[in-house]
N, CA, C, O and the ligand as a Tripos MOL2 file, in Angstrom:
@<TRIPOS>MOLECULE
protein
  237   235    60     0     0
PROTEIN
NO_CHARGES

@<TRIPOS>ATOM
      1 N          99.1090   39.6450  103.9950 N.3       1 MET1
      2 CA         98.7260   38.3460  104.7230 C.3       1 MET1
      3 C          99.8430   38.3880  105.8780 C.2       1 MET1
      4 O         101.0350   38.6010  105.6580 O.2       1 MET1
      5 N          99.2640   38.1480  107.1680 N.am      2 GLU2
      6 CA        100.0220   37.8500  108.2640 C.3       2 GLU2
      7 C          99.9700   36.5040  108.7090 C.2       2 GLU2
      8 O          99.4550   36.2920  109.8070 O.2       2 GLU2
      9 N         100.4080   35.5810  108.0560 N.am      3 ASN3
     10 CA        100.0580   34.2060  108.1900 C.3       3 ASN3
     11 C         101.4040   33.6130  109.1200 C.2       3 ASN3
     12 O         101.3380   32.5130  109.6690 O.2       3 ASN3
     13 N         102.3270   34.2800  109.1920 N.am      4 SER4
     14 CA        103.6080   33.7550  109.7840 C.3       4 SER4
     15 C         103.3560   33.8420  111.3770 C.2       4 SER4
     16 O         102.6920   34.7620  111.8550 O.2       4 SER4
     17 N         103.8600   32.9510  112.0660 N.am      5 PRO5
     18 CA        103.6730   32.8620  113.3630 C.3       5 PRO5
     19 C         104.6500   33.9810  114.1860 C.2       5 PRO5
     20 O         105.7580   34.2220  113.7070 O.2       5 PRO5
     21 N         104.2890   34.5510  115.2340 N.am      6 VAL6
     22 CA        105.0520   35.5900  115.7750 C.3       6 VAL6
     23 C         106.2580   34.9160  116.4500 C.2       6 VAL6
     24 O         105.9910   34.0330  117.2650 O.2       6 VAL6
     25 N         107.4160   35.1810  116.2460 N.am      7 SER7
     26 CA        108.5760   34.5080  116.7390 C.3       7 SER7
     27 C         108.8580   35.3070  118.0950 C.2       7 SER7
     28 O         109.0340   36.5260  118.1060 O.2       7 SER7
     29 N         108.8840   34.4660  119.2850 N.am      8 LEU8
     30 CA        109.2300   34.8620  120.6100 C.3       8 LEU8
     31 C         110.5630   34.3590  120.8890 C.2       8 LEU8
     32 O         111.1420   34.6430  121.9370 O.2       8 LEU8
     33 N         111.0830   33.6020  119.9650 N.am      9 GLU9
     34 CA        112.3480   32.8890  120.2070 C.3       9 GLU9
     35 C         113.7140   33.9540  120.6260 C.2       9 GLU9
     36 O         114.3680   34.4700  119.7200 O.2       9 GLU9
     37 N         113.9630   34.1420  121.7150 N.am     10 MET10
     38 CA        115.0370   34.8570  122.1350 C.3      10 MET10
     39 C         116.3050   34.1450  122.8130 C.2      10 MET10
     40 O         117.3820   34.6500  123.1290 O.2      10 MET10
     41 N         115.8730   32.8700  122.9400 N.am     11 GLY11
     42 CA        117.0790   32.0150  123.4050 C.3      11 GLY11
     43 C         117.7990   31.3870  122.2120 C.2      11 GLY11
     44 O         117.1910   31.1600  121.1660 O.2      11 GLY11
     45 N         118.9130   31.1470  122.3470 N.am     12 VAL12
     46 CA        119.7310   30.4530  121.2470 C.3      12 VAL12
     47 C         120.5000   29.3180  121.8190 C.2      12 VAL12
     48 O         121.0620   29.4950  122.9000 O.2      12 VAL12
     49 N         120.5840   28.2230  121.2410 N.am     13 ILE13
     50 CA        121.5070   27.1200  121.5400 C.3      13 ILE13
     51 C         122.5760   27.2790  120.7800 C.2      13 ILE13
     52 O         122.4340   27.5740  119.5940 O.2      13 ILE13
     53 N         123.8380   27.1070  121.3470 N.am     14 ILE14
     54 CA        124.9700   27.0970  120.4920 C.3      14 ILE14
     55 C         125.9820   26.0060  120.8470 C.2      14 ILE14
     56 O         126.2210   25.7050  122.0170 O.2      14 ILE14
     57 N         126.5390   25.4530  119.8490 N.am     15 CYS15
     58 CA        127.4380   24.2030  120.0490 C.3      15 CYS15
     59 C         128.7840   24.9970  120.8240 C.2      15 CYS15
     60 O         129.4350   25.9270  120.3470 O.2      15 CYS15
     61 N         128.9650   24.3890  122.0460 N.am     16 ARG16
     62 CA        130.1670   24.9580  122.8800 C.3      16 ARG16
     63 C         131.5490   24.5570  122.0620 C.2      16 ARG16
     64 O         132.5850   25.1420  122.3770 O.2      16 ARG16
     65 N         131.5670   23.6590  121.1150 N.am     17 HIS17
     66 CA        132.7080   23.2080  120.5080 C.3      17 HIS17
     67 C         132.8540   24.0910  119.2830 C.2      17 HIS17
     68 O         133.8690   24.7880  119.2700 O.2      17 HIS17
     69 N         132.0580   24.1870  118.2900 N.am     18 CYS18
     70 CA        132.3160   24.8100  117.0060 C.3      18 CYS18
     71 C         131.4350   26.1950  116.9090 C.2      18 CYS18
     72 O         131.4640   26.9390  115.9290 O.2      18 CYS18
     73 N         130.6300   26.4200  118.1180 N.am     19 GLU19
     74 CA        129.7150   27.7500  118.0280 C.3      19 GLU19
     75 C         128.8020   27.6890  116.9270 C.2      19 GLU19
     76 O         128.3550   28.7690  116.5430 O.2      19 GLU19
     77 N         128.4170   26.5960  116.3140 N.am     20 THR20
     78 CA        127.3120   26.4800  115.4550 C.3      20 THR20
     79 C         125.8040   26.8760  116.1690 C.2      20 THR20
     80 O         125.5470   26.6870  117.3580 O.2      20 THR20
     81 N         125.1500   27.2910  115.4650 N.am     21 GLU21
     82 CA        123.7510   27.7630  116.2180 C.3      21 GLU21
     83 C         122.9710   26.3060  116.0100 C.2      21 GLU21
     84 O         122.7950   25.8300  114.8880 O.2      21 GLU21
     85 N         122.6040   25.7730  117.0250 N.am     22 ILE22
     86 CA        121.8990   24.2980  117.0030 C.3      22 ILE22
     87 C         120.4540   24.7380  116.9210 C.2      22 ILE22
     88 O         119.7340   24.1840  116.0900 O.2      22 ILE22
     89 N         120.0050   25.6020  117.6400 N.am     23 GLY23
     90 CA        118.4460   26.0420  117.6960 C.3      23 GLY23
     91 C         118.1060   26.9970  118.5640 C.2      23 GLY23
     92 O         118.9450   27.5560  119.2700 O.2      23 GLY23
     93 N         116.7500   27.2920  118.5950 N.am     24 THR24
     94 CA        116.3970   28.4740  119.3830 C.3      24 THR24
     95 C         115.1720   28.0140  120.3120 C.2      24 THR24
     96 O         114.5430   26.9790  120.0890 O.2      24 THR24
     97 N         114.9440   28.7300  121.1870 N.am     25 PHE25
     98 CA        113.6920   28.4860  122.1300 C.3      25 PHE25
     99 C         113.1080   29.6820  122.7420 C.2      25 PHE25
    100 O         113.7660   30.7220  122.7820 O.2      25 PHE25
    101 N         111.9070   29.6130  123.2290 N.am     26 ASP26
    102 CA        111.3340   30.6390  123.5310 C.3      26 ASP26
    103 C         111.9490   31.1330  125.1030 C.2      26 ASP26
    104 O         112.2440   30.3110  125.9700 O.2      26 ASP26
    105 N         112.0620   32.4510  125.2580 N.am     27 SER27
    106 CA        112.7200   32.7720  126.4800 C.3      27 SER27
    107 C         112.3350   34.3110  126.5690 C.2      27 SER27
    108 O         112.2660   35.0910  125.6190 O.2      27 SER27
    109 N         112.0900   34.5970  127.9660 N.am     28 GLU28
    110 CA        111.6630   36.1280  128.2760 C.3      28 GLU28
    111 C         112.9010   37.0710  127.8810 C.2      28 GLU28
    112 O         112.7300   38.2260  127.4880 O.2      28 GLU28
    113 N         113.9330   36.5820  127.9950 N.am     29 LYS29
    114 CA        115.0960   37.5170  127.7640 C.3      29 LYS29
    115 C         116.3180   36.8420  126.8480 C.2      29 LYS29
    116 O         116.3420   35.6150  126.7490 O.2      29 LYS29
    117 N         117.0890   37.4560  126.3400 N.am     30 VAL30
    118 CA        118.1660   36.8840  125.4210 C.3      30 VAL30
    119 C         118.7890   35.9290  126.2610 C.2      30 VAL30
    120 O         119.1490   36.2940  127.3800 O.2      30 VAL30
    121 N         118.9850   34.6810  125.8670 N.am     31 THR31
    122 CA        119.7050   33.7730  126.5720 C.3      31 THR31
    123 C         120.5310   32.9000  125.6860 C.2      31 THR31
    124 O         120.0440   32.5960  124.5970 O.2      31 THR31
    125 N         121.6980   32.4620  126.0030 N.am     32 THR32
    126 CA        122.5500   31.7760  125.2600 C.3      32 THR32
    127 C         122.7700   30.3800  125.9920 C.2      32 THR32
    128 O         123.3100   30.3450  127.0980 O.2      32 THR32
    129 N         122.3530   29.2810  125.3700 N.am     33 TYR33
    130 CA        122.7480   28.0010  126.0330 C.3      33 TYR33
    131 C         123.9480   27.2460  125.2910 C.2      33 TYR33
    132 O         124.0250   27.2670  124.0620 O.2      33 TYR33
    133 N         124.7530   26.6690  125.9790 N.am     34 TYR34
    134 CA        125.9070   25.9400  125.2110 C.3      34 TYR34
    135 C         125.4880   24.4960  125.2740 C.2      34 TYR34
    136 O         125.0870   23.9880  126.3210 O.2      34 TYR34
    137 N         125.5850   23.8490  124.1470 N.am     35 SER35
    138 CA        125.2620   22.3760  124.1120 C.3      35 SER35
    139 C         126.2460   21.8130  123.0990 C.2      35 SER35
    140 O         127.2480   22.4420  122.7590 O.2      35 SER35
    141 N         125.9240   20.5680  122.6090 N.am     36 ASP36
    142 CA        126.7520   19.9510  121.6330 C.3      36 ASP36
    143 C         125.7740   19.7010  120.3590 C.2      36 ASP36
    144 O         124.6130   19.2990  120.4220 O.2      36 ASP36
    145 N         126.4310   19.9970  119.3100 N.am     37 CYS37
    146 CA        125.8110   19.6800  117.9600 C.3      37 CYS37
    147 C         126.3600   18.2580  117.6590 C.2      37 CYS37
    148 O         127.3290   17.7170  118.1930 O.2      37 CYS37
    149 N         125.5680   17.7790  116.7220 N.am     38 GLN38
    150 CA        125.9070   16.3400  116.3620 C.3      38 GLN38
    151 C         126.4620   16.1650  115.0240 C.2      38 GLN38
    152 O         126.3620   15.1370  114.3540 O.2      38 GLN38
    153 N         127.1370   17.3940  114.6370 N.am     39 GLU39
    154 CA        127.7260   17.2990  113.3980 C.3      39 GLU39
    155 C         129.0810   16.4520  113.4750 C.2      39 GLU39
    156 O         129.9140   16.5900  114.3710 O.2      39 GLU39
    157 N         129.1850   15.5220  112.3660 N.am     40 GLN40
    158 CA        130.3720   14.7300  112.3440 C.3      40 GLN40
    159 C         131.6360   15.4850  112.4490 C.2      40 GLN40
    160 O         132.4870   15.1170  113.2580 O.2      40 GLN40
    161 N         131.8410   16.6150  111.6170 N.am     41 GLN41
    162 CA        132.9290   17.2340  111.6380 C.3      41 GLN41
    163 C         133.2390   17.8880  112.9810 C.2      41 GLN41
    164 O         134.4230   18.0560  113.2700 O.2      41 GLN41
    165 N         132.2760   18.2740  113.8350 N.am     42 CYS42
    166 CA        132.5010   18.7540  114.9700 C.3      42 CYS42
    167 C         133.0200   17.6020  116.0400 C.2      42 CYS42
    168 O         133.9730   17.7430  116.8070 O.2      42 CYS42
    169 N         132.2460   16.5240  115.9280 N.am     43 LEU43
    170 CA        132.5510   15.4630  116.8560 C.3      43 LEU43
    171 C         133.9680   15.0080  116.5730 C.2      43 LEU43
    172 O         134.6590   14.6780  117.5370 O.2      43 LEU43
    173 N         134.4470   14.9590  115.4030 N.am     44 GLU44
    174 CA        135.9520   14.5120  114.9450 C.3      44 GLU44
    175 C         136.8880   15.4980  115.5490 C.2      44 GLU44
    176 O         137.9850   15.1060  115.9480 O.2      44 GLU44
    177 N         136.5200   16.8250  115.6520 N.am     45 GLY45
    178 CA        137.2030   17.9490  116.1270 C.3      45 GLY45
    179 C         137.2550   17.7690  117.5590 C.2      45 GLY45
    180 O         138.3570   17.9220  118.0870 O.2      45 GLY45
    181 N         136.3080   17.4850  118.2530 N.am     46 ARG46
    182 CA        136.4550   17.3250  119.7720 C.3      46 ARG46
    183 C         137.3560   16.2900  120.2340 C.2      46 ARG46
    184 O         138.0330   16.4780  121.2450 O.2      46 ARG46
    185 N         137.4190   15.1900  119.5610 N.am     47 LYS47
    186 CA        138.2640   14.0010  119.9150 C.3      47 LYS47
    187 C         139.6750   14.6080  119.8380 C.2      47 LYS47
    188 O         140.3890   14.3330  120.8020 O.2      47 LYS47
    189 N         140.2020   15.3600  118.9020 N.am     48 ALA48
    190 CA        141.2960   15.8950  118.8880 C.3      48 ALA48
    191 C         141.8560   16.7300  120.0690 C.2      48 ALA48
    192 O         143.0380   16.6570  120.4080 O.2      48 ALA48
    193 N         140.9130   17.5530  120.6970 N.am     49 VAL49
    194 CA        141.4090   18.3660  121.6930 C.3      49 VAL49
    195 C         141.0320   17.8110  122.8930 C.2      49 VAL49
    196 O         141.3840   18.4640  123.8760 O.2      49 VAL49
    197 N         140.3560   16.6920  123.1270 N.am     50 LYS50
    198 CA        139.9000   16.0380  124.4000 C.3      50 LYS50
    199 C         141.0020   15.6400  125.2370 C.2      50 LYS50
    200 O         140.9600   15.7280  126.4640 O.2      50 LYS50
    201 N         142.0140   15.1930  124.5700 N.am     51 SER51
    202 CA        143.0850   14.5920  125.3310 C.3      51 SER51
    203 C         143.9100   15.7180  126.0220 C.2      51 SER51
    204 O         144.4830   15.4010  127.0650 O.2      51 SER51
    205 N         144.0390   17.0080  125.5610 N.am     52 GLU52
    206 CA        144.6390   18.0160  126.1050 C.3      52 GLU52
    207 C         143.7930   18.9300  127.0890 C.2      52 GLU52
    208 O         144.2350   19.8430  127.7860 O.2      52 GLU52
    209 N         142.4780   18.4880  126.9940 N.am     53 ASN53
    210 CA        141.4550   19.3490  127.7370 C.3      53 ASN53
    211 C         140.6660   18.3610  128.3080 C.2      53 ASN53
    212 O         139.5920   18.0880  127.7710 O.2      53 ASN53
    213 N         141.0390   17.7590  129.3510 N.am     54 ASN54
    214 CA        140.3250   16.6460  129.8840 C.3      54 ASN54
    215 C         139.7160   16.8220  131.0780 C.2      54 ASN54
    216 O         139.5110   15.7730  131.6880 O.2      54 ASN54
    217 N         139.3590   17.8330  131.6100 N.am     55 HIS55
    218 CA        138.8050   18.1330  132.8970 C.3      55 HIS55
    219 C         137.1260   18.0180  132.6480 C.2      55 HIS55
    220 O         136.4540   18.5200  131.7470 O.2      55 HIS55
    221 N         136.7060   17.1650  133.7910 N.am     56 PRO56
    222 CA        135.2710   17.0210  133.5390 C.3      56 PRO56
    223 C         134.2820   18.3890  133.5460 C.2      56 PRO56
    224 O         134.5690   19.3790  134.2200 O.2      56 PRO56
    225 N         133.3980   18.3260  132.9250 N.am     57 ALA57
    226 CA        132.4810   19.4900  132.9890 C.3      57 ALA57
    227 C         131.8230   19.5850  134.3310 C.2      57 ALA57
    228 O         131.3060   18.5710  134.8010 O.2      57 ALA57
    229 N         131.8000   20.6640  134.9550 N.am     58 VAL58
    230 CA        131.1500   20.9570  136.2620 C.3      58 VAL58
    231 C         129.7480   21.7600  135.9060 C.2      58 VAL58
    232 O         129.6810   22.7480  135.1740 O.2      58 VAL58
    233 N         128.6840   21.1410  136.5600 N.am     59 ARG59
    234 CA        127.6230   21.8310  136.2510 C.3      59 ARG59
    235 C         127.0750   22.4400  137.6290 C.2      59 ARG59
    236 O         126.0660   23.1450  137.6340 O.2      59 ARG59
    237 ZN        129.6390   21.5260  117.1220 Zn       60 ZN60
@<TRIPOS>BOND
     1     1     2 1
     2     2     3 1
     3     3     4 2
     4     3     5 am
     5     5     6 1
     6     6     7 1
     7     7     8 2
     8     7     9 am
     9     9    10 1
    10    10    11 1
    11    11    12 2
    12    11    13 am
    13    13    14 1
    14    14    15 1
    15    15    16 2
    16    15    17 am
    17    17    18 1
    18    18    19 1
    19    19    20 2
    20    19    21 am
    21    21    22 1
    22    22    23 1
    23    23    24 2
    24    23    25 am
    25    25    26 1
    26    26    27 1
    27    27    28 2
    28    27    29 am
    29    29    30 1
    30    30    31 1
    31    31    32 2
    32    31    33 am
    33    33    34 1
    34    34    35 1
    35    35    36 2
    36    35    37 am
    37    37    38 1
    38    38    39 1
    39    39    40 2
    40    39    41 am
    41    41    42 1
    42    42    43 1
    43    43    44 2
    44    43    45 am
    45    45    46 1
    46    46    47 1
    47    47    48 2
    48    47    49 am
    49    49    50 1
    50    50    51 1
    51    51    52 2
    52    51    53 am
    53    53    54 1
    54    54    55 1
    55    55    56 2
    56    55    57 am
    57    57    58 1
    58    58    59 1
    59    59    60 2
    60    59    61 am
    61    61    62 1
    62    62    63 1
    63    63    64 2
    64    63    65 am
    65    65    66 1
    66    66    67 1
    67    67    68 2
    68    67    69 am
    69    69    70 1
    70    70    71 1
    71    71    72 2
    72    71    73 am
    73    73    74 1
    74    74    75 1
    75    75    76 2
    76    75    77 am
    77    77    78 1
    78    78    79 1
    79    79    80 2
    80    79    81 am
    81    81    82 1
    82    82    83 1
    83    83    84 2
    84    83    85 am
    85    85    86 1
    86    86    87 1
    87    87    88 2
    88    87    89 am
    89    89    90 1
    90    90    91 1
    91    91    92 2
    92    91    93 am
    93    93    94 1
    94    94    95 1
    95    95    96 2
    96    95    97 am
    97    97    98 1
    98    98    99 1
    99    99   100 2
   100    99   101 am
   101   101   102 1
   102   102   103 1
   103   103   104 2
   104   103   105 am
   105   105   106 1
   106   106   107 1
   107   107   108 2
   108   107   109 am
   109   109   110 1
   110   110   111 1
   111   111   112 2
   112   111   113 am
   113   113   114 1
   114   114   115 1
   115   115   116 2
   116   115   117 am
   117   117   118 1
   118   118   119 1
   119   119   120 2
   120   119   121 am
   121   121   122 1
   122   122   123 1
   123   123   124 2
   124   123   125 am
   125   125   126 1
   126   126   127 1
   127   127   128 2
   128   127   129 am
   129   129   130 1
   130   130   131 1
   131   131   132 2
   132   131   133 am
   133   133   134 1
   134   134   135 1
   135   135   136 2
   136   135   137 am
   137   137   138 1
   138   138   139 1
   139   139   140 2
   140   139   141 am
   141   141   142 1
   142   142   143 1
   143   143   144 2
   144   143   145 am
   145   145   146 1
   146   146   147 1
   147   147   148 2
   148   147   149 am
   149   149   150 1
   150   150   151 1
   151   151   152 2
   152   151   153 am
   153   153   154 1
   154   154   155 1
   155   155   156 2
   156   155   157 am
   157   157   158 1
   158   158   159 1
   159   159   160 2
   160   159   161 am
   161   161   162 1
   162   162   163 1
   163   163   164 2
   164   163   165 am
   165   165   166 1
   166   166   167 1
   167   167   168 2
   168   167   169 am
   169   169   170 1
   170   170   171 1
   171   171   172 2
   172   171   173 am
   173   173   174 1
   174   174   175 1
   175   175   176 2
   176   175   177 am
   177   177   178 1
   178   178   179 1
   179   179   180 2
   180   179   181 am
   181   181   182 1
   182   182   183 1
   183   183   184 2
   184   183   185 am
   185   185   186 1
   186   186   187 1
   187   187   188 2
   188   187   189 am
   189   189   190 1
   190   190   191 1
   191   191   192 2
   192   191   193 am
   193   193   194 1
   194   194   195 1
   195   195   196 2
   196   195   197 am
   197   197   198 1
   198   198   199 1
   199   199   200 2
   200   199   201 am
   201   201   202 1
   202   202   203 1
   203   203   204 2
   204   203   205 am
   205   205   206 1
   206   206   207 1
   207   207   208 2
   208   207   209 am
   209   209   210 1
   210   210   211 1
   211   211   212 2
   212   211   213 am
   213   213   214 1
   214   214   215 1
   215   215   216 2
   216   215   217 am
   217   217   218 1
   218   218   219 1
   219   219   220 2
   220   219   221 am
   221   221   222 1
   222   222   223 1
   223   223   224 2
   224   223   225 am
   225   225   226 1
   226   226   227 1
   227   227   228 2
   228   227   229 am
   229   229   230 1
   230   230   231 1
   231   231   232 2
   232   231   233 am
   233   233   234 1
   234   234   235 1
   235   235   236 2
@<TRIPOS>SUBSTRUCTURE
     1 MET1         2 RESIDUE 1 A MET
     2 GLU2         6 RESIDUE 1 A GLU
     3 ASN3        10 RESIDUE 1 A ASN
     4 SER4        14 RESIDUE 1 A SER
     5 PRO5        18 RESIDUE 1 A PRO
     6 VAL6        22 RESIDUE 1 A VAL
     7 SER7        26 RESIDUE 1 A SER
     8 LEU8        30 RESIDUE 1 A LEU
     9 GLU9        34 RESIDUE 1 A GLU
    10 MET10       38 RESIDUE 1 A MET
    11 GLY11       42 RESIDUE 1 A GLY
    12 VAL12       46 RESIDUE 1 A VAL
    13 ILE13       50 RESIDUE 1 A ILE
    14 ILE14       54 RESIDUE 1 A ILE
    15 CYS15       58 RESIDUE 1 A CYS
    16 ARG16       62 RESIDUE 1 A ARG
    17 HIS17       66 RESIDUE 1 A HIS
    18 CYS18       70 RESIDUE 1 A CYS
    19 GLU19       74 RESIDUE 1 A GLU
    20 THR20       78 RESIDUE 1 A THR
    21 GLU21       82 RESIDUE 1 A GLU
    22 ILE22       86 RESIDUE 1 A ILE
    23 GLY23       90 RESIDUE 1 A GLY
    24 THR24       94 RESIDUE 1 A THR
    25 PHE25       98 RESIDUE 1 A PHE
    26 ASP26      102 RESIDUE 1 A ASP
    27 SER27      106 RESIDUE 1 A SER
    28 GLU28      110 RESIDUE 1 A GLU
    29 LYS29      114 RESIDUE 1 A LYS
    30 VAL30      118 RESIDUE 1 A VAL
    31 THR31      122 RESIDUE 1 A THR
    32 THR32      126 RESIDUE 1 A THR
    33 TYR33      130 RESIDUE 1 A TYR
    34 TYR34      134 RESIDUE 1 A TYR
    35 SER35      138 RESIDUE 1 A SER
    36 ASP36      142 RESIDUE 1 A ASP
    37 CYS37      146 RESIDUE 1 A CYS
    38 GLN38      150 RESIDUE 1 A GLN
    39 GLU39      154 RESIDUE 1 A GLU
    40 GLN40      158 RESIDUE 1 A GLN
    41 GLN41      162 RESIDUE 1 A GLN
    42 CYS42      166 RESIDUE 1 A CYS
    43 LEU43      170 RESIDUE 1 A LEU
    44 GLU44      174 RESIDUE 1 A GLU
    45 GLY45      178 RESIDUE 1 A GLY
    46 ARG46      182 RESIDUE 1 A ARG
    47 LYS47      186 RESIDUE 1 A LYS
    48 ALA48      190 RESIDUE 1 A ALA
    49 VAL49      194 RESIDUE 1 A VAL
    50 LYS50      198 RESIDUE 1 A LYS
    51 SER51      202 RESIDUE 1 A SER
    52 GLU52      206 RESIDUE 1 A GLU
    53 ASN53      210 RESIDUE 1 A ASN
    54 ASN54      214 RESIDUE 1 A ASN
    55 HIS55      218 RESIDUE 1 A HIS
    56 PRO56      222 RESIDUE 1 A PRO
    57 ALA57      226 RESIDUE 1 A ALA
    58 VAL58      230 RESIDUE 1 A VAL
    59 ARG59      234 RESIDUE 1 A ARG
    60 ZN60       237 GROUP 0 **** ****
């Protein structure tokens, strides 16, 4: 039985703070996006380092 969908997900979204894999998305090539997870443990950890790493993100 080949009932499982073909996975074309080659992109991965990783939390920039704790490097947890948040999710995947379809991509033509291997791509890594950094985003924020919403894990409470991670959120707490960010506050601790924010004071000494307080430059705004430039996109
Ligand atoms: Zn995180």
